[in-house]
Structure formats: structure tokens, C-alpha cells
MINU-49031 format. One record per residue (C-alpha): residue in one letter; x negated, y negated, z. Coordinates in steps of 0.5 Angstrom, whole numbers. Last residue first. Layout:
% residues N
[node A; [X; Y; Z]]
...
END
This chain:
% residues 302
[node X; [-50; -199; -12]]
[node X; [-53; -204; -16]]
[node X; [-54; -202; -24]]
[node X; [-61; -201; -27]]
[node X; [-59; -194; -29]]
[node X; [-52; -192; -30]]
[node X; [-51; -186; -25]]
[node X; [-50; -179; -29]]
[node X; [-45; -175; -24]]
[node X; [-46; -168; -22]]
[node X; [-39; -166; -17]]
[node X; [-40; -164; -10]]
[node X; [-40; -157; -8]]
[node X; [-34; -157; -3]]
[node X; [-36; -156; 4]]
[node X; [-35; -164; 5]]
[node X; [-28; -163; 2]]
[node X; [-26; -158; 8]]
[node X; [-24; -151; 5]]
[node X; [-16; -150; 4]]
[node X; [-17; -148; -3]]
[node X; [-24; -148; -5]]
[node X; [-27; -154; -10]]
[node X; [-33; -153; -14]]
[node X; [-34; -161; -17]]
[node X; [-35; -162; -24]]
[node X; [-41; -162; -29]]
[node X; [-44; -168; -32]]
[node X; [-38; -174; -30]]
[node X; [-40; -181; -33]]
[node X; [-43; -187; -31]]
[node X; [-43; -187; -23]]
[node X; [-46; -193; -21]]
[node X; [-54; -194; -20]]
[node X; [-59; -193; -15]]
[node X; [-62; -187; -12]]
[node X; [-64; -183; -18]]
[node X; [-64; -176; -19]]
[node X; [-61; -176; -26]]
[node X; [-55; -171; -24]]
[node X; [-54; -176; -18]]
[node X; [-50; -172; -13]]
[node X; [-42; -174; -12]]
[node X; [-37; -175; -6]]
[node X; [-42; -178; -1]]
[node X; [-42; -184; -5]]
[node X; [-35; -185; -6]]
[node X; [-32; -183; -13]]
[node X; [-27; -188; -16]]
[node X; [-32; -189; -22]]
[node X; [-32; -182; -23]]
[node X; [-25; -181; -25]]
[node X; [-23; -174; -24]]
[node X; [-20; -169; -28]]
[node X; [-26; -164; -29]]
[node X; [-25; -161; -22]]
[node X; [-27; -154; -22]]
[node X; [-23; -149; -18]]
[node X; [-22; -144; -13]]
[node X; [-17; -139; -10]]
[node X; [-18; -135; -4]]
[node X; [-17; -128; -7]]
[node X; [-24; -128; -10]]
[node X; [-24; -124; -17]]
[node X; [-22; -131; -21]]
[node X; [-28; -134; -19]]
[node X; [-32; -128; -21]]
[node X; [-30; -128; -28]]
[node X; [-31; -136; -28]]
[node X; [-38; -135; -26]]
[node X; [-40; -129; -30]]
[node X; [-37; -133; -37]]
[node X; [-41; -139; -35]]
[node X; [-48; -135; -34]]
[node X; [-47; -131; -40]]
[node X; [-46; -137; -44]]
[node X; [-52; -140; -40]]
[node X; [-57; -134; -42]]
[node X; [-54; -134; -49]]
[node X; [-56; -142; -50]]
[node X; [-63; -141; -47]]
[node X; [-65; -135; -51]]
[node X; [-61; -138; -58]]
[node X; [-64; -145; -57]]
[node X; [-69; -144; -63]]
[node X; [-66; -149; -68]]
[node X; [-60; -152; -65]]
[node X; [-62; -159; -65]]
[node X; [-56; -163; -63]]
[node X; [-51; -167; -68]]
[node X; [-44; -165; -65]]
[node X; [-43; -160; -71]]
[node X; [-50; -157; -68]]
[node X; [-47; -156; -61]]
[node X; [-40; -153; -64]]
[node X; [-44; -148; -68]]
[node X; [-49; -146; -63]]
[node X; [-43; -145; -58]]
[node X; [-39; -141; -63]]
[node X; [-46; -136; -64]]
[node X; [-47; -136; -57]]
[node X; [-40; -134; -55]]
[node X; [-35; -137; -51]]
[node X; [-30; -133; -47]]
[node X; [-23; -133; -49]]
[node X; [-18; -133; -43]]
[node X; [-17; -140; -42]]
[node X; [-22; -141; -36]]
[node X; [-27; -138; -41]]
[node X; [-26; -143; -46]]
[node X; [-25; -149; -42]]
[node X; [-32; -147; -38]]
[node X; [-36; -147; -44]]
[node X; [-34; -153; -48]]
[node X; [-34; -157; -42]]
[node X; [-40; -155; -39]]
[node X; [-44; -156; -46]]
[node X; [-41; -163; -47]]
[node X; [-43; -165; -40]]
[node X; [-50; -162; -41]]
[node X; [-51; -165; -48]]
[node X; [-48; -172; -44]]
[node X; [-54; -171; -39]]
[node X; [-59; -170; -45]]
[node X; [-57; -177; -48]]
[node X; [-57; -180; -42]]
[node X; [-64; -179; -40]]
[node X; [-66; -180; -47]]
[node X; [-63; -187; -47]]
[node X; [-59; -190; -42]]
[node X; [-54; -193; -47]]
[node X; [-56; -190; -54]]
[node X; [-61; -192; -59]]
[node X; [-66; -187; -55]]
[node X; [-62; -181; -58]]
[node X; [-64; -183; -65]]
[node X; [-71; -182; -63]]
[node X; [-71; -174; -64]]
[node X; [-78; -173; -62]]
[node X; [-77; -172; -55]]
[node X; [-72; -166; -56]]
[node X; [-65; -167; -55]]
[node X; [-62; -160; -56]]
[node X; [-68; -157; -53]]
[node X; [-69; -161; -47]]
[node X; [-61; -160; -46]]
[node X; [-63; -153; -45]]
[node X; [-67; -154; -40]]
[node X; [-62; -158; -36]]
[node X; [-57; -153; -38]]
[node X; [-61; -147; -34]]
[node X; [-64; -151; -28]]
[node X; [-59; -156; -25]]
[node X; [-52; -154; -28]]
[node X; [-53; -146; -28]]
[node X; [-57; -147; -21]]
[node X; [-51; -150; -18]]
[node X; [-46; -145; -21]]
[node X; [-50; -140; -18]]
[node X; [-50; -143; -12]]
[node X; [-43; -144; -12]]
[node X; [-42; -137; -14]]
[node X; [-45; -135; -7]]
[node X; [-41; -140; -3]]
[node X; [-35; -137; -6]]
[node X; [-37; -130; -4]]
[node X; [-38; -132; 3]]
[node X; [-32; -136; 4]]
[node X; [-28; -130; 2]]
[node X; [-32; -126; 7]]
[node X; [-30; -132; 12]]
[node X; [-23; -131; 11]]
[node X; [-19; -138; 10]]
[node X; [-18; -142; 16]]
[node X; [-15; -148; 13]]
[node X; [-8; -147; 16]]
[node X; [-4; -146; 10]]
[node X; [-10; -143; 6]]
[node X; [-11; -137; 12]]
[node X; [-3; -136; 12]]
[node X; [-3; -135; 4]]
[node X; [-9; -130; 5]]
[node X; [-6; -127; 10]]
[node X; [1; -126; 6]]
[node X; [-3; -124; 0]]
[node X; [-7; -118; 5]]
[node X; [0; -116; 7]]
[node X; [3; -116; 1]]
[node X; [-3; -112; -2]]
[node X; [-2; -107; 4]]
[node X; [5; -106; 3]]
[node X; [4; -104; -5]]
[node X; [-1; -99; -2]]
[node X; [3; -96; 3]]
[node X; [9; -95; -2]]
[node X; [4; -92; -7]]
[node X; [2; -87; -2]]
[node X; [9; -86; 0]]
[node X; [11; -84; -7]]
[node X; [5; -80; -7]]
[node X; [7; -76; -1]]
[node X; [14; -75; -3]]
[node X; [11; -72; -10]]
[node X; [6; -68; -6]]
[node X; [12; -65; -2]]
[node X; [17; -64; -8]]
[node X; [11; -60; -11]]
[node X; [10; -56; -5]]
[node X; [17; -54; -4]]
[node X; [17; -51; -11]]
[node X; [10; -48; -10]]
[node X; [13; -44; -4]]
[node X; [19; -42; -8]]
[node X; [15; -39; -13]]
[node X; [10; -36; -8]]
[node X; [16; -33; -5]]
[node X; [19; -30; -12]]
[node X; [12; -27; -14]]
[node X; [11; -24; -7]]
[node X; [18; -21; -8]]
[node X; [16; -18; -14]]
[node X; [10; -15; -11]]
[node X; [14; -12; -6]]
[node X; [18; -9; -11]]
[node X; [12; -6; -15]]
[node X; [9; -3; -9]]
[node X; [16; 0; -7]]
[node X; [16; 3; -14]]
[node X; [9; 6; -13]]
[node X; [3; 3; -17]]
[node X; [-1; 9; -21]]
[node X; [-4; 4; -25]]
[node X; [-8; 1; -20]]
[node X; [-13; -4; -23]]
[node X; [-7; -9; -26]]
[node X; [-4; -9; -19]]
[node X; [-10; -12; -16]]
[node X; [-11; -17; -21]]
[node X; [-4; -19; -20]]
[node X; [-6; -20; -12]]
[node X; [-12; -23; -14]]
[node X; [-9; -28; -19]]
[node X; [-3; -30; -13]]
[node X; [-9; -31; -8]]
[node X; [-12; -36; -13]]
[node X; [-6; -40; -14]]
[node X; [-4; -40; -7]]
[node X; [-11; -43; -5]]
[node X; [-11; -48; -10]]
[node X; [-4; -50; -8]]
[node X; [-6; -50; -1]]
[node X; [-12; -55; -3]]
[node X; [-7; -60; -6]]
[node X; [-3; -60; 0]]
[node X; [-9; -61; 4]]
[node X; [-11; -67; 0]]
[node X; [-5; -70; 0]]
[node X; [-5; -70; 7]]
[node X; [-12; -73; 7]]
[node X; [-9; -79; 3]]
[node X; [-4; -80; 7]]
[node X; [-8; -81; 13]]
[node X; [-13; -85; 9]]
[node X; [-7; -90; 7]]
[node X; [-4; -90; 14]]
[node X; [-11; -92; 17]]
[node X; [-12; -98; 12]]
[node X; [-5; -100; 14]]
[node X; [-7; -100; 21]]
[node X; [-13; -104; 20]]
[node X; [-9; -109; 16]]
[node X; [-5; -110; 22]]
[node X; [3; -108; 23]]
[node X; [7; -113; 26]]
[node X; [4; -119; 22]]
[node X; [10; -121; 18]]
[node X; [8; -117; 12]]
[node X; [9; -110; 14]]
[node X; [16; -112; 18]]
[node X; [19; -115; 12]]
[node X; [17; -110; 7]]
[node X; [20; -105; 12]]
[node X; [16; -100; 16]]
[node X; [15; -93; 13]]
[node X; [20; -87; 15]]
[node X; [16; -81; 18]]
[node X; [17; -75; 14]]
[node X; [13; -70; 18]]
[node X; [8; -65; 14]]
[node X; [9; -58; 14]]
[node X; [3; -54; 10]]
[node X; [5; -49; 5]]
[node X; [6; -42; 7]]
[node X; [-1; -38; 7]]
[node X; [-1; -34; 13]]
[node X; [6; -31; 11]]
[node X; [3; -29; 5]]
[node X; [-1; -23; 7]]
[node X; [-1; -19; 1]]
[node X; [-3; -12; 4]]
[node X; [-2; -7; -1]]
[node X; [0; 0; 0]]
END
């Protein structure tokens, strides 16, 4: 006689506790840590059910092989085998329902956790106390933006407006102003395209800059670095749940002295034009924003 042993391999029984309501989940009654624990628990239960299914399949295969090897099985053995197959079929059906239930619970918990996180972010923004990890991520992006404007694009502007191109000397402010204008136009074109969902390309930017009269021969390496840098900054800004923006729409003549940094690195003068906008994080104190880059008109009294 065969020892089928199916009584020891019944599907694991899982409780079906009711999930908290959406209102309770987003009201603060349940913490994010609590929901993370619930998600982990549900995932472990789902894994246990899947492991049980694999064990059932393996045991059924073993029993079927055993029956095939014993060509002289009695009618009683065949009857017990049929009963076992029926029991396995019922168990698989019950297990399938349990897996569906657990997956549904897992999806609900993930939705509630997302709502809870969003509610927490909104509260943090409203109170001016956004989570520190989001501030830290924005701080890192600000540093990249600062280097992009103050180093990468400054170097690119030297190639766009080479020293031997004397036409730039004829404009107000001379070569320094021309190079600052080159940076300003590049920043505007790059970030506008990226924020509209159609990131700029090196080839497209090179053509646009040439159309504006800039020298573009040999600028490909520096321009490609700038394009990649801008696209990465815009992508990473959008990935942080705490919103941030670049303040292009600003009247530089209305800015106080502590609200901008001089792009042409001089101590005197009045704001002439915006080179690159401020990086502002929602809910953050203005003094913590990365200040706008402004070209100061030389020779003017502050």
C-alpha cells in the first residue's frame, strides 16, 4: 500500500483581517512603519503559500511516478490515488483563492501606504518642516546645478564666445556680458526643453546656438556634458516627492542684494539680467534656496 501523507500538507490557513479604511490610513492613526510591517508580513505570507503550492506539485508528481512504476497496483490503491488527486485539486483551488486574496490585500496596502506618504509630505510642506531626507536629496541636486552653471556652462561660454571674436566687444558689457548671455540662453533652452518632457539633444542645441551667432565648432564634448547634466537634474528633481522649481519668471531689478549671486564675480553694480534662475524647494525658507545667478551691469553704483 502507498502512504500518500496528504494530511500533513494542507494549505496554510491565513487570517483575513480587515484592512484599515482609507481615512484611518491617511489620518495618522497608522504610521508608515506600521504599514511597512504590514507589507512585509503580507509578502511573507504570499511566499509561504507559493512554497506550499510548489510542495503540492512535487508531491503529486512523486505519487504519480510511484503509481506508474508499480504496474500491479490493486483497485484499492487506484481508488486512494483518485481520492488523493481530488484532495490535491481542492487544495489547489483553495490555495488559488488565498493567493488572490493576499495579492489583493498587498495591492491595497501599497495604495494606502502611498496615500499615507503623500499626506505626510503635504503636511510637512504646509508646516514648513519637510522630511530631512528630501531636503538632503534636493541639496545634492542644488550642488550639481551650481557646478553646471558656474563651471560647465562658464567653460562652454568661452568656446561659444572666443576671445578673437571681436563682435562681442561691441555690445554693452563687452565680452563678459556676451558670455553671460550665452550661458543665459543655453540654460533657458536646455531646462525649458527638459521640463516640457522633450529633453534637449546635443545636436539640436548646437544647431540652435549656431543660429544665434555663437561659435559652435569643436564644442561637442562640453555641450554634451551640459546637456546630460541638465537632463539628469530635471529627472532627479521630479523624482523627489517634495516639489522644487527653477524661478525663471523673476524681475532681477527687484531682487534684494541678498537674493542673488553675481555671475560676473564683482562686488559693484546693479542686476542687469538673469543668467540662471534660483533653485527653490517648496516649503523651504527662502534663505535656503540656491540664489539666482545675475549678471551685474558694471560701472553702476549699487
